[in-house]
C-alpha positions as CSV (number, residue, x, y, z in Angstrom):
1,M,71.1,104.5,86.1
2,P,69.5,107.7,84.7
3,L,68.9,107.9,80.9
4,E,71.1,110.8,80.6
5,G,74.0,108.9,82.3
6,V,76.0,110.1,85.4
7,P,78.5,112.8,85.6
8,L,82.2,111.8,85.2
9,T,85.1,113.3,87.2
10,P,87.2,115.6,85.1
11,R,90.3,113.8,83.8
12,K,92.6,116.6,85.3
13,E,91.2,115.4,88.8
14,L,92.0,111.8,88.5
15,M,95.3,110.4,89.9
16,T,97.9,109.6,87.2
17,A,99.5,106.2,87.1
18,Q,102.7,107.4,88.7
19,E,100.7,109.0,91.5
20,I,99.2,105.7,92.1
21,V,102.6,103.9,92.1
22,D,104.1,106.6,94.3
23,I,101.3,106.1,97.0
24,A,101.4,102.3,96.7
25,T,105.1,102.5,97.4
26,I,104.6,104.5,100.6
27,F,102.0,102.0,101.6
28,V,104.4,99.1,101.2
29,N,107.3,100.7,102.7
30,N,105.0,101.1,105.8
31,G,104.0,97.4,106.0
32,V,101.0,97.1,103.7
33,T,101.1,93.8,102.0
34,K,98.0,93.8,99.8
35,I,96.5,96.7,97.7
36,R,93.4,96.4,95.8
37,L,92.1,99.1,93.2
38,T,88.6,98.5,92.3
39,G,85.9,100.3,90.1
40,G,86.0,102.3,87.1
41,E,87.4,101.8,83.6
42,L,91.0,102.8,82.5
43,Y,91.2,105.5,79.8
């Protein structure tokens, strides 16, 4: 990792918890049985 760190995505470009739930609901309604969210740290 560079000494100065890495650029972070601006918060306004991140999905909200509700947006994640909405998309997960759509997936489940279309037959998806497992969803894995990986990476990053919660704010």
